[in-house]
C-alpha positions in Angstrom: -0.1 0.1 0.2 2.4 2.4 0.9 4.3 1.8 -2.6 1.5 2.6 -4.5 0.4 5.7 -2.5 4.2 7.1 -3.1 3.4 6.2 -7.0 -0.2 7.6 -6.7 1.4 11.2 -5.7 4.2 11.0 -8.0 1.9 10.5 -11.0 0.1 13.4 -9.4 3.2 15.6 -9.2 4.0 15.0 -12.7 0.5 15.6 -13.9 0.6 19.0 -12.0 4.0 19.9 -13.6 2.9 18.8 -16.9 0.0 21.5 -16.4 2.0 24.1 -15.3 4.5 23.7 -18.0 1.8 24.0 -20.3 0.4 26.8 -18.9 3.8 29.0 -18.8 3.8 27.7 -22.5 0.6 29.3 -23.1 1.2 32.5 -21.3 4.5 32.8 -23.4 3.0 32.6 -26.6 0.1 34.4 -26.2 3.0 37.2 -25.0 4.4 36.9 -28.0 1.3 37.4 -30.2 0.3 40.3 -28.3 2.0 43.7 -29.0 1.0 47.0 -27.7 1.1 50.8 -29.4 1.5 53.6 -27.1 -0.5 56.9 -28.3 1.4 58.9 -30.7 2.8 56.2 -32.3 2.2 53.0 -35.2 3.3 49.8 -35.6 4.8 48.1 -38.9 4.7 44.4 -39.1 7.9 42.1 -39.2 7.1 38.8 -40.8 10.4 36.5 -40.0 9.0 34.7 -43.2 7.9 37.4 -45.9 9.6 40.3 -44.4 8.2 43.9 -43.9 4.2 44.0 -44.0 2.6 46.7 -46.0 -0.1 47.2 -43.3 0.2 49.9 -40.7 -1.3 49.4 -37.0 -2.9 52.2 -35.0 -2.2 52.7 -31.3 -3.8 49.9 -29.1 -3.2 46.1 -28.2 -2.6 44.2 -31.5 -2.5 40.1 -31.9 -0.6 38.5 -34.4 1.4 35.6 -35.3 4.2 34.2 -33.0 6.5 34.4 -36.2 5.8 38.3 -36.5 7.3 41.3 -34.6 5.8 44.8 -34.6 8.3 47.9 -34.0 6.5 51.2 -33.4 7.4 54.3 -34.8 6.5 58.2 -33.4 4.0 59.8 -35.5 3.5 63.2 -33.5 5.6 66.2 -34.0 9.4 65.6 -32.8 12.2 68.4 -32.8 15.7 68.1 -34.1 18.8 70.6 -33.5 22.0 70.5 -35.6 24.4 72.7 -33.9 27.7 73.7 -33.2 30.0 70.4 -33.3 26.8 68.9 -35.4 26.2 72.2 -37.8 25.7 71.5 -41.1 28.8 72.5 -43.4 28.0 73.6 -47.0 30.0 75.3 -49.8 28.4 78.2 -51.5 28.9 79.4 -55.3 32.2 81.0 -54.7 33.9 78.6 -52.7 33.2 79.5 -49.4 32.4 77.1 -46.9 29.5 78.1 -44.2 28.8 76.4 -40.9 25.1 76.6 -40.4 23.3 75.7 -37.0 19.7 74.4 -38.0 16.2 73.5 -36.1 14.1 71.8 -37.5 10.5 70.1 -36.5 9.1 67.3 -38.3 6.7 64.2 -38.1 7.0 60.4 -39.6 4.2 60.0 -42.2 2.1 57.0 -41.1 1.7 55.5 -44.7 5.7 55.7 -45.9 6.5 53.7 -42.3 6.6 50.5 -43.9 9.2 51.9 -46.5 11.2 53.5 -43.9 11.1 49.8 -41.6 13.0 48.6 -45.1 15.3 51.2 -45.5 16.4 50.9 -41.8 17.0 47.2 -42.0 15.3 47.1 -38.4 17.4 49.7 -37.1 16.0 51.2 -34.2 14.2 54.5 -35.2 16.0 56.9 -32.0 19.4 55.4 -33.0 19.2 56.0 -37.1 17.4 59.5 -37.1 20.2 61.9 -36.2 21.8 60.3 -39.4 19.1 60.1 -41.9 18.2 63.9 -41.1 21.8 65.2 -40.9 22.3 63.6 -44.6 19.0 65.1 -46.3 19.5 68.4 -44.9 23.3 68.2 -46.2 22.0 67.1 -49.6 19.4 69.8 -49.5 21.4 72.8 -48.0 24.0 72.0 -50.4 22.3 72.3 -53.6 20.7 75.7 -52.9 24.1 76.9 -51.4 25.9 76.2 -54.9 23.3 78.5 -56.5 24.1 81.3 -54.0 27.6 83.8 -53.5 28.2 83.7 -49.5 27.0 87.2 -49.9 23.5 86.2 -50.8 23.3 83.7 -48.1 24.3 86.1 -45.2 23.0 89.6 -46.4 21.4 90.4 -49.8 19.4 87.6 -50.6 19.2 86.0 -46.9 15.4 85.5 -46.4 14.6 84.2 -50.3 17.8 81.6 -49.8 16.2 80.5 -46.6 12.7 79.6 -48.1 15.1 78.2 -51.5 16.4 75.7 -48.6 13.2 75.1 -46.6 11.3 73.7 -50.2 14.3 71.6 -51.1 14.7 70.0 -47.3 11.0 69.5 -47.5 11.5 67.6 -51.2 14.5 65.5 -49.7 12.7 64.6 -46.2 9.6 63.4 -48.6 12.0 60.5 -50.0 12.1 58.8 -46.6 8.5 59.4 -45.9 9.0 62.3 -43.4 6.7 65.5 -43.2 8.6 68.6 -42.5 6.8 70.9 -40.3 9.3 73.7 -39.7 12.9 74.7 -40.5 14.9 77.6 -39.0 18.4 78.6 -39.9 19.5 79.8 -36.2 23.2 81.0 -37.1 25.8 80.9 -40.3 29.1 81.1 -39.5 32.4 82.0 -41.9 36.1 82.3 -40.9 36.9 85.5 -39.4 38.3 87.5 -42.9 35.5 86.4 -44.5 32.8 87.6 -41.2 34.9 90.8 -41.5 34.1 91.6 -45.3 30.5 90.3 -44.4 30.2 92.8 -41.6 31.1 95.9 -44.0 28.8 95.0 -46.4 26.0 94.6 -44.2 26.8 97.9 -42.4 26.9 99.6 -46.0 23.5 98.1 -46.8 22.2 99.5 -43.6 23.6 103.1 -44.4 22.0 102.9 -47.8 18.7 101.7 -46.9 19.0 104.5 -44.0 19.4 107.2 -47.0 16.6 105.5 -49.1 14.4 106.2 -46.2 15.3 109.6 -45.5 15.2 110.2 -49.1 11.5 108.6 -49.1 10.3 110.8 -45.9 11.4 114.2 -47.4 9.8 113.4 -50.7 6.9 112.9 -48.5 7.2 116.1 -47.2 7.3 117.8 -49.8 4.5 116.2 -51.8 2.3 116.9 -48.1 3.6 120.7 -48.0 2.5 121.2 -51.8 -0.8 119.6 -51.6 -1.3 121.7 -48.5 0.0 125.0 -50.4 -2.7 123.7 -53.5 -5.7 123.3 -50.9 -4.7 127.0 -49.5 -4.8 128.0 -53.1 -7.8 126.8 -53.9 -9.8 128.0 -50.5 -8.7 131.3 -51.3 -10.1 130.9 -54.9 -13.3 129.9 -53.5 -13.6 132.4 -50.9 -12.6 135.2 -53.9 -15.0 133.6 -56.0 -18.1 133.6 -52.9 -17.0 137.5 -52.3 -17.5 138.4 -56.1 -20.7 136.5 -56.1 -22.1 138.6 -53.2 -21.0 142.1 -54.4 -22.9 140.6 -57.8 -26.0 139.7 -55.8 -25.8 143.3 -53.8 -25.2 145.2 -57.3 -28.6 143.6 -58.7 -30.4 144.4 -55.7 -29.9 148.3 -55.9 -32.8 149.8 -57.6 -32.6 153.6 -58.6 -35.2 153.9 -56.0 -33.2 152.2 -53.5 -30.2 154.4 -54.1 -32.4 157.6 -53.6 -33.7 156.2 -50.4 -30.1 155.4 -49.0 -28.8 159.0 -50.3 -32.0 160.6 -48.1 -31.3 158.7 -45.1 -27.6 159.6 -45.6 -28.3 163.1 -45.9 -30.5 162.8 -42.6 -28.0 161.5 -40.4 -25.2 164.2 -41.2 -27.6 167.1 -40.6 -28.6 165.5 -37.3 
């Protein structure tokens, strides 16, 4: 009896262990089939047999096959700064090297996430984004810089050049499914000799603009005085015309009888 009881307990423990193992396997299997995509992110499915899948998963809990994995990418607005040691370096049309600090805001376009994942070869976006963004910025800004001289970049056409750069960067980022929201060139730097030359050009341009403003103000003042003189002349003319018209009406109203009456009154007033 003791032997049979021992064997029975042994079988019970084996059965319990088997159930426990099955339970653990089921939990692990379910865990490998469930993926959570956080808010502000969207997921891309990678199948170990067929590669990156075209569908994009919204945020939330998703069920998939055990041989599939889900990688989440941020789709909300992100920001990046390239300054000082990471500044973008370009060469202008006249061969001058310019260091440009850039601040930008962007977002990943959900429809292009599968293509982006293929280009990344499953590399993490946070690790790869600086390299991708910098590469696109470099290509776009160099394309624009080669159209302009360093003087244009710094002074004479700076606003127009900035608009060109933004448009070119937008086109470059679109190749990776990245939407540009804003771009600012926060600082441009050249060597000291060129900086001094540009400073003189800027000061000369400021002085030129001041002279133009002063000339325009003087012309405006002269036009205003001429207008005031013309207005005074017209007022005097109108007053003279009014006085002449009044005299004409008075003369028309002085009949011979009325004239004799005024004369008699005048004589009476003198005799009294």
